[in-house]
C-alpha positions in Angstrom: 152.0 116.8 148.9 151.3 117.4 152.5 153.7 116.0 155.1 152.9 114.1 158.3 153.3 117.5 160.3 150.3 118.9 158.1 152.7 121.5 156.5 153.2 121.8 152.7 156.1 120.2 151.2 158.8 122.5 149.6 157.6 121.1 146.3 154.1 121.9 146.9 154.9 125.4 147.9 157.1 126.0 144.8 153.9 124.7 142.6 151.6 127.2 144.4 153.8 129.9 144.0 154.3 129.4 140.4 150.5 129.0 139.8 150.1 132.4 141.7 152.6 134.1 139.6 151.1 133.0 136.5 147.7 134.1 137.5 149.2 137.4 138.5 150.7 137.5 134.8 147.3 136.8 133.3 145.4 139.0 135.4 147.5 141.9 134.5 148.0 141.0 131.0 145.9 141.5 128.0 143.1 138.8 127.8 142.6 139.3 124.2 146.0 138.5 123.4 145.7 135.0 125.3 145.0 132.4 122.7 143.7 130.0 125.5 141.1 132.4 126.6 137.5 132.0 124.9 136.5 134.1 122.3 133.9 135.9 124.0 136.3 136.7 126.8 138.8 138.0 124.2 136.2 140.1 122.3 135.2 141.9 125.7 138.6 142.6 127.0 139.6 144.1 123.6 136.3 146.0 123.2 136.7 147.8 126.7 140.2 148.7 125.6 139.2 150.5 122.4 138.4 154.1 121.7 135.5 155.3 119.6 137.9 156.0 116.8 139.2 152.4 116.9 136.0 150.9 117.1 134.5 153.0 114.1 137.7 151.9 112.4 136.9 148.3 112.8 133.7 149.1 111.1 135.2 150.5 108.0 136.5 148.6 104.9 138.7 150.7 102.3 139.9 149.8 99.0 143.7 148.7 98.2 143.7 151.0 95.1 143.1 154.0 97.4 146.0 156.1 97.3 147.9 155.6 100.6 145.9 152.7 101.7 148.6 151.6 104.0 148.6 154.8 105.9 144.7 154.8 105.8 144.9 151.6 107.7 147.1 152.6 110.2 145.6 156.2 110.8 142.1 155.0 111.2 142.7 151.3 112.3 140.7 150.1 109.5 139.0 146.9 110.1 139.2 145.5 106.7 140.6 146.1 103.0 139.0 144.9 100.0 139.7 144.4 96.0 136.8 145.8 93.9 136.6 143.5 90.6 139.8 144.2 88.7 141.6 146.0 91.6 144.8 144.0 91.4 148.4 144.7 92.6 151.4 144.7 90.3 152.5 142.0 89.5 149.1 140.2 89.6 150.7 137.0 90.8 150.8 135.2 94.3 153.9 136.9 95.3 152.4 140.4 94.4 149.4 139.8 96.3 151.1 138.4 99.3 153.5 141.4 99.3 150.7 143.9 99.3 148.7 142.0 102.1 151.8 141.6 104.2 152.3 145.4 104.0 148.6 146.1 104.9 149.0 143.6 108.1 152.2 145.5 109.1 150.5 148.7 109.3 147.7 147.1 111.2 150.3 145.8 113.7 151.8 149.0 114.0 148.6 150.5 115.7 148.2 150.6 119.3 146.0 147.6 119.7 147.5 145.5 117.0 144.2 144.5 115.6 144.6 142.7 112.1 142.6 143.5 109.2 140.7 141.0 107.1 140.8 141.1 103.3 137.7 140.6 100.9 137.6 139.7 97.5 135.2 138.7 94.9 136.3 135.1 94.4 133.1 133.9 92.8 134.1 131.0 90.6 137.7 130.5 91.6 140.3 133.2 92.8 139.2 134.9 89.7 141.1 138.2 89.9 144.3 136.5 89.7 146.3 135.6 86.7 146.7 131.9 86.4 144.0 130.9 88.9 141.7 127.9 87.9 138.4 129.5 86.7 135.4 127.0 87.6 131.8 127.2 86.2 129.8 130.0 87.3 127.2 129.1 89.8 124.4 128.6 86.9 126.4 125.6 85.5 127.1 124.0 88.9 123.3 124.2 89.8 122.8 122.0 86.7 125.1 119.6 88.2 122.8 118.8 91.1 125.9 117.7 93.0 126.5 119.6 96.3 129.6 117.5 97.2 131.3 118.8 93.9 130.1 122.4 94.9 131.8 121.8 98.3 134.9 120.5 96.8 135.2 123.6 94.5 134.8 125.9 97.2 137.5 124.3 99.2 139.8 124.4 96.2 138.9 128.3 95.6 139.7 128.9 99.2 143.1 127.1 98.8 143.7 129.6 95.7 142.6 132.4 97.7 145.0 131.6 100.6 147.9 130.9 97.8 147.6 134.9 97.7 147.5 135.5 101.5 144.0 136.7 101.6 141.2 135.5 104.1 137.8 136.3 102.8 135.6 135.8 99.9 132.4 137.6 99.0 130.6 134.3 98.1 128.5 132.3 97.9 125.8 134.1 96.1 122.6 132.5 97.1 120.2 134.6 95.2 117.0 132.9 93.8 116.8 134.7 90.3 113.3 134.8 89.1 113.8 136.7 85.9 116.9 135.8 83.5 116.8 139.6 82.2 118.7 140.2 85.4 122.4 140.5 84.8 123.6 138.5 87.7 121.5 135.5 86.7 124.6 133.4 86.4 125.6 134.1 90.0 122.6 132.1 91.2 122.8 128.2 91.4 119.2 128.2 90.0 115.8 129.7 90.0 114.2 127.5 92.9 114.9 127.4 96.5 115.4 123.7 96.1 118.9 124.6 94.6 119.6 127.0 97.2 118.9 124.5 100.1 120.9 122.1 98.3 124.2 124.1 97.4 124.4 127.0 100.1 125.3 125.0 103.0 127.9 122.8 101.1 129.5 125.9 99.7 129.8 127.7 103.0 131.3 124.7 104.4 133.6 124.3 101.5 135.0 127.9 102.0 135.3 127.9 105.7 135.6 124.3 106.6 133.6 123.0 109.9 134.2 126.3 111.2 136.2 129.8 110.8 139.8 129.4 111.3 139.8 125.8 109.8 143.5 125.6 108.1 143.6 126.6 104.4 139.9 128.0 104.4 138.6 131.4 104.3 135.8 133.2 105.5 132.5 133.0 103.5 129.8 135.6 102.8 126.5 134.6 102.0 124.8 137.3 99.8 122.9 139.2 98.8 120.4 139.6 101.5 117.7 139.5 100.5 115.5 139.1 97.3 118.1 140.5 94.9 117.1 138.1 92.1 113.3 139.1 92.5 113.2 142.5 91.5 110.6 143.8 89.0 111.8 143.5 85.4 114.8 141.7 86.5 116.4 145.3 87.0 119.6 145.2 88.9 119.4 147.0 92.3 115.9 147.3 91.6 112.7 146.6 93.8 111.5 143.3 94.9 107.9 143.4 95.5 106.4 140.5 97.5 104.7 139.5 100.7 106.8 138.8 103.8 105.4 135.3 103.5 107.0 134.8 100.0 110.2 136.2 101.1 110.5 133.7 103.9 109.5 130.8 101.7 111.3 131.3 98.6 114.5 133.4 99.4 115.2 133.0 103.1 116.1 129.2 103.3 119.4 129.4 101.6 120.5 131.7 104.4 119.0 129.7 107.1 121.3 126.7 105.5 124.3 128.9 105.3 123.8 130.1 109.0 123.5 126.5 110.1 126.7 125.7 108.3 128.4 128.5 110.3 128.8 131.3 107.8 130.7 134.1 109.3 129.4 137.1 107.3 126.4 138.3 105.3 126.5 141.0 102.6 123.3 143.0 102.3 121.6 143.4 98.8 121.4 146.9 96.9 117.8 146.2 96.0 114.9 147.4 97.9 111.9 145.4 99.3 108.7 146.8 98.7 110.2 150.2 98.3 112.9 150.4 101.1 116.2 149.8 100.4 117.8 146.5 102.3 120.6 148.5 103.6 118.0 150.8 105.8 115.9 147.9 106.5 116.0 147.1 110.3 113.4 144.4 110.1 115.5 142.4 107.7 118.9 143.0 109.2 118.3 143.1 112.9 114.9 141.6 113.6 115.1 138.8 111.2 118.8 137.8 110.4 120.6 138.7 113.9 117.7 138.2 116.4 115.4 135.5 115.1 117.7 133.4 112.8 120.5 133.9 115.7 123.1 135.0 113.1 126.3 136.1 115.2 128.9 137.0 112.7 129.0 140.5 110.9 126.8 142.2 108.2 128.7 143.9 105.6 127.3 146.7 103.1 127.7 146.2 99.2 130.2 148.6 97.4 128.8 152.0 98.4 125.5 150.6 99.1 125.0 152.9 102.1 124.5 156.0 99.9 121.5 154.7 98.3 119.5 154.7 101.4 119.2 158.8 101.4 120.3 161.6 99.3 122.4 163.0 102.3 125.4 160.6 103.0 125.4 161.6 107.0 121.4 160.6 106.9 122.2 157.4 104.9 125.0 156.2 107.2 122.5 156.7 110.1 119.7 154.6 108.8 122.2 151.7 107.8 124.0 151.6 111.0 120.6 151.8 113.0 119.3 149.1 110.6 122.0 146.6 111.9 124.9 146.7 109.4 128.3 146.4 111.0 131.0 146.8 108.4 130.8 149.5 105.6 132.5 149.1 102.1 133.3 152.7 101.5 136.1 152.6 98.8 136.2 156.4 97.9 134.8 158.2 101.0 136.6 156.1 103.7 137.7 159.1 105.7 134.4 160.9 105.5 132.6 157.9 106.5 134.6 157.5 109.7 134.0 161.1 110.6 130.4 161.5 110.0 129.8 158.0 111.9 131.9 159.7 114.7 129.6 162.8 114.6 126.4 160.7 114.6 127.7 158.8 117.8 128.5 162.0 119.6 125.0 163.6 119.0 123.2 160.4 120.0 121.9 159.5 116.6 123.8 156.3 116.7 124.1 154.8 120.2 127.3 153.3 121.7 125.6 150.0 122.2 125.1 149.9 118.4 128.7 150.7 117.8 129.5 147.8 120.4 127.5 145.2 118.8 128.8 146.0 115.3 132.5 145.9 116.6 131.8 142.9 119.0 130.8 140.8 115.7 133.6 141.8 113.8 136.3 140.9 116.4 134.4 137.7 117.0 135.1 136.4 113.5 138.7 137.5 113.5 139.2 135.8 116.7 137.6 132.5 115.6 139.8 132.8 112.3 142.8 132.9 114.2 143.8 136.1 112.7 145.6 137.5 115.8 147.7 134.5 116.2 148.5 134.3 112.6 147.9 137.7 110.7 150.4 137.1 108.0 150.4 135.0 105.0 151.6 131.4 104.7 154.1 132.0 101.7 154.2 127.9 101.3 150.8 128.0 99.9 151.7 129.8 96.8 152.2 127.0 94.6 148.7 125.7 95.1 147.3 128.3 92.7 146.4 126.9 89.3 147.5 123.5 89.9 146.7 120.5 87.9 144.5 119.0 90.5 142.5 121.7 90.7 141.9 122.2 87.1 140.9 118.4 86.9 138.2 119.1 89.6 137.3 122.2 87.2 137.2 119.8 84.2 135.0 117.3 86.2 132.4 120.4 86.9 132.3 121.5 83.4 131.3 118.0 82.3 128.6 117.7 84.8 127.2 121.2 84.1 126.6 120.7 80.4 122.9 120.3 79.3 122.1 118.6 76.1 119.2 120.1 74.6 118.8 118.5 71.2 120.4 115.5 69.7 118.7 114.9 66.2 119.5 111.7 64.6 122.0 111.1 67.4 124.6 113.1 66.0 126.3 113.2 69.6 128.6 111.9 70.5 131.1 112.9 67.9 133.7 110.4 66.5 137.2 110.7 68.0 138.9 109.0 65.3 137.2 110.0 61.8 136.3 112.9 59.8 137.6 116.6 59.5 135.9 119.2 61.8 135.8 123.0 61.3 135.2 124.8 64.7 133.5 127.9 64.1 132.7 131.1 65.7 135.2 133.7 67.5 133.9 132.3 71.0 135.4 129.1 70.0 138.8 130.3 70.7 138.1 132.8 73.7 138.8 132.2 77.2 137.7 135.3 78.2 134.1 134.7 76.8 134.2 131.1 78.5 134.9 132.5 81.9 132.3 135.3 81.4 132.1 138.3 84.0 134.1 138.6 87.3 137.2 137.3 85.6 140.4 139.2 85.9 138.2 142.5 85.6 134.9 143.3 86.9 132.9 142.9 83.7 135.2 140.4 82.3 136.5 140.6 78.7 136.8 138.7 75.6 140.2 137.4 74.6 143.4 135.4 76.1 142.8 137.3 79.5 144.2 134.2 81.7 145.5 130.9 81.4 143.4 128.2 80.2 142.0 125.8 77.4 139.7 127.0 74.6 137.2 125.0 73.1 139.0 125.2 69.9 142.2 123.8 71.6 140.3 121.1 73.4 138.9 119.9 70.1 142.2 119.8 68.8 143.6 117.9 71.7 141.0 115.0 70.8 141.3 115.1 67.1 144.9 116.4 66.3 145.4 119.7 64.6 145.5 118.2 61.4 142.1 117.1 61.5 140.7 120.5 62.9 140.5 124.0 61.4 139.2 127.2 62.8 136.9 129.7 61.1 135.9 132.7 62.9 132.9 133.6 60.4 131.9 130.2 59.7 133.3 130.0 55.8 135.9 128.0 54.9 137.4 126.5 51.5 138.7 123.4 53.0 136.6 120.4 53.1 135.0 119.4 56.2 132.8 116.7 57.6 131.5 118.2 60.6 131.0 121.7 62.3 131.3 122.8 65.8 129.6 126.3 66.2 130.4 128.3 69.3 128.0 131.1 70.1 126.6 133.1 73.1 127.0 136.0 75.3 129.8 138.6 75.5 131.2 138.9 79.2 129.2 141.1 81.6 128.6 141.6 85.3 126.3 143.6 87.7 124.7 146.9 86.4 126.0 146.3 82.6 124.5 142.9 82.2 120.8 143.6 82.4 119.3 142.5 79.1 115.7 143.0 77.8 115.6 140.8 74.8 118.4 137.9 75.4 118.8 137.2 71.5 121.9 136.0 69.8 124.0 138.8 67.9 123.7 139.3 64.3 127.4 137.9 64.0 126.7 134.9 65.8 123.6 134.1 63.5 125.5 134.9 60.4 128.4 132.3 61.6 125.3 129.7 62.1 123.9 130.5 58.6 127.5 130.1 57.0 128.0 126.9 58.3 124.6 125.7 57.3 125.4 126.8 53.8 128.3 123.9 54.1 125.6 121.3 54.3 127.5 119.0 56.9 126.1 118.0 60.5 126.9 120.6 63.1 126.7 120.8 66.8 125.8 124.2 68.4 127.5 125.0 71.8 125.9 127.9 73.5 128.4 130.0 76.0 126.1 132.1 78.3 125.2 133.2 81.7 121.5 132.4 81.2 119.0 130.8 78.6 118.9 132.8 75.4 116.0 133.2 72.7 117.1 131.3 70.0 114.4 129.1 69.1 115.0 129.1 65.1 118.7 128.1 65.9 117.6 125.2 68.2 114.9 124.0 65.6 117.4 124.0 62.7 120.5 122.7 64.4 121.0 118.9 64.7 122.3 119.1 68.0 122.4 121.8 70.9 124.6 122.1 74.2 124.2 124.6 76.7 127.7 125.0 78.1 126.9 128.2 80.3 130.1 129.9 81.5 132.4 126.8 81.7 136.0 128.7 82.8 139.1 127.9 82.0 138.9 124.0 81.4 137.1 123.3 78.1 138.4 120.0 78.1 135.5 119.1 80.1 133.1 119.9 77.2 135.2 117.6 74.6 135.1 114.9 77.5 131.3 114.7 76.8 130.6 115.6 73.3 133.1 112.9 72.2 131.6 110.1 74.1 134.1 109.6 77.0 131.3 110.8 79.4 127.4 111.1 79.2 125.6 114.1 79.5 124.2 114.4 83.1 123.2 118.0 83.6 119.8 119.3 84.2 118.6 122.9 83.5 118.8 125.0 86.6 116.5 127.6 84.9 113.4 127.5 82.8 114.4 127.9 79.3 111.6 130.4 77.8 110.0 130.1 74.5 109.8 133.8 74.3 111.1 136.8 76.1 107.6 137.8 76.5 107.4 134.9 79.0 109.7 136.6 81.4 109.5 135.9 84.3 108.6 132.4 83.9 109.4 130.1 86.7 108.8 126.2 87.5 105.3 125.9 89.2 103.8 128.7 87.3 100.2 128.2 86.7 100.4 128.8 82.6 104.0 127.2 82.5 104.8 126.5 78.9 108.4 127.1 78.2 110.6 125.9 75.3 112.3 123.6 77.9 111.4 123.1 81.4 113.4 123.4 84.7 115.1 120.1 85.1 115.3 119.2 81.5 118.2 117.7 80.0 118.9 114.7 77.4 121.1 111.9 77.3 123.0 110.4 74.4 121.6 107.0 75.1 
């Protein structure tokens, strides 16, 4: 390029001038808008451009149902929006969700710095807020599969169905280690042992996020609820977990370590206390342990209005939780008040500018890693993936592998697929809502035809034909039958309302079973529940009993097994107590004597 005279050639001068011009543009431009710059460089550049109002806005999460949420996003520069359970747009369809999400991002793009929002949703067992989405078995059933690759696949398909609505963040996986099945969130945990959390938490995160945040067709995962949520005294939701630090570390922390190793981008703090101090206000847990010791570099989000439980005074509660290390605050109703009070706390020096910058840096880091600045709007080509046949086939497989055979007297199972008339009894036999359980379309879930799917009754008819199968809601019938399938269990519930001190079957369920027994024909009991139930006499009397958990929308997975096309492979992820007085009872207890031990599961061979 240098001529014989030692001077630069004309082409070389042009190249150097062009390079200098590009360097000038870059140096004068905004590094945070340059996709070729490193994430940390982009974060630092954007952070130094932000006002305190914009920073606190990024730390604040509003609720989509809040009147004027689009205006709130623009006025406060909100960092995030969420849907609480059952908070849905109209229509509740991929198109409805995408339209809403696009509108929110347009509001974010109209702000001075154009920082996109991230949208969080409780997609816990499929994209379960959306009509027509595939509802997979809840985690209690997935724990019974002992199949981490299947869990990873389910998480990846759930991510696809979330993306089909335009959204980008799920509050999952729940990697609690529930120790007392009276707790109303028992079904959200994979099982009662650290072993299962170690087995499932990493694959679940990788399924949702891919190898890293920003992987195409994936979403941000959120490990929750940090920490000890399943260990509260008496199984009381949002109660007090009383244990030593050694116990906390050995039993409840390993699943989070695996999630961090898998690259999880967010962690949600739990409502519960640890030895009397709310986790939302516990600096040791959030800052010292999670951020400093475990090197978690994503952001920490509060649970729904969890901050206000830290102190009677909201201002004091905010100070405690921010200084404990929380980064984003789920404030669905007091959004503006939270922003105002946090700004006052910073102005008076009760919350440091360094703490604010740390929180915002973590939030921006994840947004850049996810590629939200380059692609803030939904990909409308993905909408057809919601509820697809392939996703339903995988859910059907998950149902098959989650079933646990508790009893099979005289080898009544497998049932004949070709001979005899079958009565299917109990209202839950034709009830998609009860199959799915809580966190399905609505927060608590509800009985009835709440979404698209196949009920147990329809699945049995699919195998045997309608002419050979009839339905009896109460277990009585004037028609002749050779066999009965009785479906009993729990009515849907979720957090707060799901705690149960007795765990008995309802009187109506017991009556259905008694009516079927009067027919004096062989019968199989299918149990639809979010935890083991106290039903010793039912199990003792019934020829065959199957724990089906909360299988979701694809009941054909149940008939696949009970009619013999597949073998039972599921093993209990929770101890099945002989009496409610045994609770809490866990594998490894010194006086361990349950009805069925952890890991129990028969085959038909």
